[in-house]
C-alpha positions as CSV (number, residue, x, y, z in Angstrom):
1,M,-4.9,-20.1,26.1
2,K,-5.4,-16.9,28.3
3,L,-7.9,-14.3,27.0
4,R,-5.2,-11.7,26.9
5,E,-2.9,-14.0,24.8
6,V,-5.7,-14.6,22.2
7,L,-6.3,-10.8,22.1
8,D,-2.6,-10.2,21.5
9,I,-2.3,-12.8,18.6
10,A,-5.4,-11.5,16.9
11,L,-4.4,-7.9,17.2
12,E,-0.9,-8.6,15.9
13,A,-2.2,-10.5,12.8
14,G,-4.7,-7.7,12.2
15,E,-2.0,-5.0,12.4
16,I,0.2,-6.9,9.9
17,L,-2.7,-7.1,7.5
18,L,-3.8,-3.4,7.8
19,R,-0.2,-2.1,7.6
20,N,0.4,-3.9,4.4
21,G,-2.7,-2.8,2.5
22,A,-5.4,-5.5,3.3
23,E,-9.1,-4.5,2.9
24,T,-11.1,-3.8,6.1
25,Y,-13.3,-6.9,5.7
26,R,-10.3,-9.2,5.4
27,V,-8.8,-7.8,8.6
28,E,-12.0,-8.3,10.6
29,E,-12.5,-11.8,9.0
30,S,-9.0,-12.9,10.0
31,I,-9.3,-11.6,13.6
32,T,-12.6,-13.3,14.0
33,R,-11.2,-16.6,12.6
34,I,-8.3,-16.5,15.0
35,C,-10.5,-15.8,18.1
36,S,-13.0,-18.6,17.0
37,A,-10.1,-21.0,16.6
38,Y,-9.2,-20.6,20.4
39,G,-12.9,-20.9,21.4
40,H,-13.7,-17.2,21.9
41,S,-16.1,-14.8,20.4
42,C,-15.1,-11.2,19.6
43,E,-16.2,-7.9,18.3
44,A,-13.8,-6.1,15.9
45,I,-14.0,-2.7,14.4
46,V,-11.3,-1.9,11.8
47,L,-10.6,1.4,10.4
48,P,-7.7,2.4,8.0
49,T,-5.9,3.9,11.0
50,G,-6.7,1.6,13.8
51,I,-8.2,-1.7,15.2
52,F,-10.7,-1.8,18.1
53,L,-11.0,-5.4,19.5
54,T,-12.9,-7.0,22.3
55,V,-12.6,-10.8,23.0
56,Y,-15.1,-12.6,25.2
57,S,-14.7,-15.9,27.0
58,S,-17.4,-18.4,27.8
59,E,-17.3,-17.2,31.5
60,Y,-18.5,-13.7,30.4
61,E,-15.0,-12.2,30.9
62,S,-13.7,-9.9,28.3
63,E,-10.5,-8.1,27.2
64,T,-10.4,-5.0,25.1
65,S,-7.6,-3.3,23.3
66,V,-6.9,-0.7,20.6
67,R,-4.1,-0.7,18.1
68,R,-3.2,2.5,16.3
69,I,-1.9,2.1,12.7
70,K,0.3,5.1,11.6
71,V,2.3,3.6,8.7
72,R,0.7,1.7,5.8
73,T,2.3,0.2,2.7
74,L,1.5,-2.5,0.2
75,D,3.0,-6.0,0.6
76,L,0.8,-8.8,-0.8
77,T,3.2,-11.5,0.4
78,K,2.5,-10.6,4.1
79,I,-1.1,-10.4,3.5
80,D,-1.0,-13.9,1.9
81,R,1.1,-15.2,4.8
82,I,-1.4,-13.9,7.4
83,N,-4.3,-15.4,5.5
84,S,-2.6,-18.8,5.5
85,F,-1.7,-18.3,9.2
86,S,-5.4,-17.6,10.3
87,R,-6.6,-20.7,8.4
88,K,-3.8,-22.8,9.8
89,I,-4.9,-21.8,13.4
90,A,-8.4,-22.9,12.5
91,S,-7.3,-26.4,11.8
92,V,-4.1,-26.8,14.0
93,T,-4.3,-25.0,17.3
94,L,-1.0,-23.3,18.0
95,S,0.3,-22.4,21.4
96,Y,0.9,-18.7,22.3
97,E,4.7,-19.0,21.8
98,E,4.3,-20.8,18.5
99,A,1.8,-18.3,17.1
100,K,3.9,-15.3,18.2
101,K,7.0,-16.8,16.7
102,E,5.2,-17.3,13.3
103,L,3.9,-13.8,13.4
104,E,7.4,-12.4,14.1
105,E,8.7,-14.4,11.2
106,I,6.0,-12.9,8.9
107,K,6.8,-9.3,10.1
108,A,10.5,-10.0,9.5
109,V,9.8,-11.0,5.8
110,K,11.8,-8.4,3.8
111,Y,10.6,-6.5,0.7
112,Y,12.3,-7.1,-2.6
113,P,15.9,-5.8,-2.8
114,V,16.3,-2.2,-4.1
115,P,17.9,-3.3,-7.4
116,I,14.9,-5.6,-8.2
117,Q,12.5,-2.8,-7.4
118,I,14.3,-0.3,-9.6
119,I,14.5,-2.9,-12.5
120,S,10.8,-3.5,-12.1
121,S,9.9,0.1,-12.1
122,T,11.9,0.8,-15.2
123,A,10.4,-2.2,-17.0
124,V,6.9,-1.1,-16.1
125,S,7.5,2.4,-17.3
126,F,8.9,1.1,-20.6
127,A,6.1,-1.4,-21.2
128,Y,3.3,1.3,-20.5
129,A,5.0,3.7,-22.9
130,L,4.6,1.1,-25.6
131,L,1.1,0.2,-24.5
132,F,0.0,3.8,-24.8
133,G,1.2,3.9,-28.3
134,G,4.5,5.5,-27.8
135,S,7.7,4.8,-29.9
136,L,10.8,3.0,-28.7
137,T,12.3,6.5,-28.1
138,D,9.4,7.2,-25.7
139,G,9.9,3.8,-24.1
140,G,13.6,4.5,-23.6
141,I,13.0,7.9,-22.0
142,A,10.2,6.4,-19.8
143,F,12.5,3.6,-18.8
144,V,15.1,6.1,-17.5
145,T,12.5,8.5,-16.0
146,G,10.7,5.7,-14.2
147,G,13.9,4.5,-12.6
148,L,14.9,8.0,-11.5
149,L,11.4,8.7,-10.0
150,Y,11.5,5.5,-8.2
151,L,15.0,6.2,-6.7
152,L,13.7,9.6,-5.6
153,N,10.6,8.0,-4.1
154,L,12.8,5.6,-2.1
155,F,14.9,8.4,-0.8
156,M,12.0,10.5,0.3
157,V,10.2,7.5,2.0
158,K,13.4,6.6,3.9
159,A,13.8,10.2,4.9
160,G,10.3,10.3,6.3
161,Y,8.8,13.0,4.2
162,F,5.1,13.8,4.3
163,P,3.4,11.3,1.9
164,F,1.5,13.8,-0.2
165,L,4.7,15.9,-0.6
166,I,6.3,12.7,-1.9
167,Y,3.6,12.4,-4.5
168,F,3.8,16.1,-5.5
169,V,7.6,15.9,-5.9
170,N,7.3,12.7,-8.0
171,G,4.7,14.3,-10.2
172,F,6.7,17.5,-10.5
173,S,9.9,15.6,-11.5
174,G,8.0,13.4,-13.9
175,G,6.5,16.3,-15.7
176,F,9.7,18.4,-15.7
177,I,11.9,15.6,-17.0
178,S,9.4,14.5,-19.6
179,I,8.9,18.0,-21.1
180,I,12.7,18.7,-21.1
181,S,13.1,15.4,-23.0
182,E,10.6,16.5,-25.7
183,F,12.7,19.6,-26.3
184,I,16.0,17.8,-26.4
185,I,15.1,14.5,-28.1
186,P,13.3,14.8,-31.6
187,G,10.1,12.7,-31.8
188,A,9.6,12.3,-28.1
189,N,6.0,12.5,-26.8
190,A,6.2,14.1,-23.4
191,Y,2.7,13.2,-22.3
192,I,3.1,9.5,-23.0
193,I,6.3,9.6,-21.0
194,I,4.6,11.4,-18.1
195,I,1.8,8.9,-18.0
196,S,4.2,6.0,-18.3
197,S,6.6,7.2,-15.6
198,I,4.1,8.1,-12.9
199,I,1.5,5.4,-13.4
200,M,3.3,3.2,-10.8
201,F,2.4,5.8,-8.1
202,L,-1.3,5.8,-8.8
203,P,-3.4,4.4,-5.9
204,G,-5.1,1.6,-7.7
205,V,-5.2,-0.7,-4.7
206,A,-6.6,2.1,-2.4
207,I,-9.3,2.9,-4.9
208,T,-10.2,-0.8,-5.3
209,N,-10.2,-1.4,-1.5
210,G,-12.2,1.7,-1.0
211,I,-15.0,0.6,-3.4
212,R,-14.9,-2.9,-1.8
213,D,-15.3,-1.5,1.7
214,L,-18.3,0.7,0.5
215,L,-20.0,-2.4,-1.0
216,A,-19.4,-4.2,2.3
217,S,-21.1,-1.3,4.1
218,D,-17.9,-0.2,5.8
219,T,-18.7,3.4,5.0
220,I,-16.1,5.1,7.1
221,S,-13.2,2.9,5.9
222,G,-14.5,3.1,2.2
223,L,-14.7,6.8,2.2
224,T,-11.4,7.3,4.0
225,R,-9.5,5.1,1.5
226,L,-11.2,6.9,-1.5
227,G,-10.4,10.3,0.0
228,E,-6.8,9.3,0.4
229,A,-6.7,8.0,-3.1
230,F,-8.3,11.2,-4.4
231,L,-5.7,13.4,-2.6
232,T,-2.9,11.2,-3.9
233,V,-4.0,11.7,-7.5
234,L,-4.5,15.4,-6.9
235,A,-0.9,15.7,-5.5
236,L,0.5,13.8,-8.5
237,G,-1.6,15.9,-10.9
238,M,-0.7,19.2,-9.4
239,G,3.0,18.2,-9.4
240,V,2.9,17.3,-13.1
241,W,1.1,20.5,-14.0
242,I,3.6,22.7,-12.1
243,G,6.5,20.8,-13.6
244,I,5.2,21.4,-17.1
245,L,4.5,25.1,-16.4
246,T,8.1,25.5,-15.0
247,V,9.7,24.1,-18.1
248,H,7.6,26.3,-20.4
249,Y,8.5,29.4,-18.2
250,I,12.2,28.6,-18.3
251,I,12.2,27.9,-22.0
């Protein structure tokens, strides 16, 4: 296989991993495994926003490319598929066309349907309300609030809003609805409802990956991920705080 084709396959696999929430070390490991499977060495530097890759041949030729990553989400299914893909190539060498076709199939894997996402978000909010010591009333309100917030989140993401604005609006809406519910429904605990309805937006994976990157000496990636997680939590917290203040000001 040509050097440029190996570079293309490795970059494509790395991009899918990075776009869907994989750790830095996992992306570099998968890229290296793919290049080695085709008999080439490589140097890969992976940051949360880009991949820098140089592939070398035995004839001292090299190809270099950079792939910018602007949009990132979380899809463990695609991460698992690429992990399997990189290990498959190590045992069964695929042609360029076969490898590209499989990568395109992985990219085309669709996320869960919207109704399933909404059902999951409402169930998670309800379960956490009970886990945090809330009553069935708190669970019911969290059930509804979690679903509404997730719908709002889907709309803002689809509309292309700035990510931290999305988190702020979600936090504001969660705080506002929860405090209003406490005034309207006797026995409701607004703070349990708030925590239960916004917990799905907390950046647990980003924090875990950031710490993992720091432990692996990927300092820039680790600090970037932790900084992003901190700003996400700050946006959510500020939104909740202003939502609570708004209700108290109105009432």
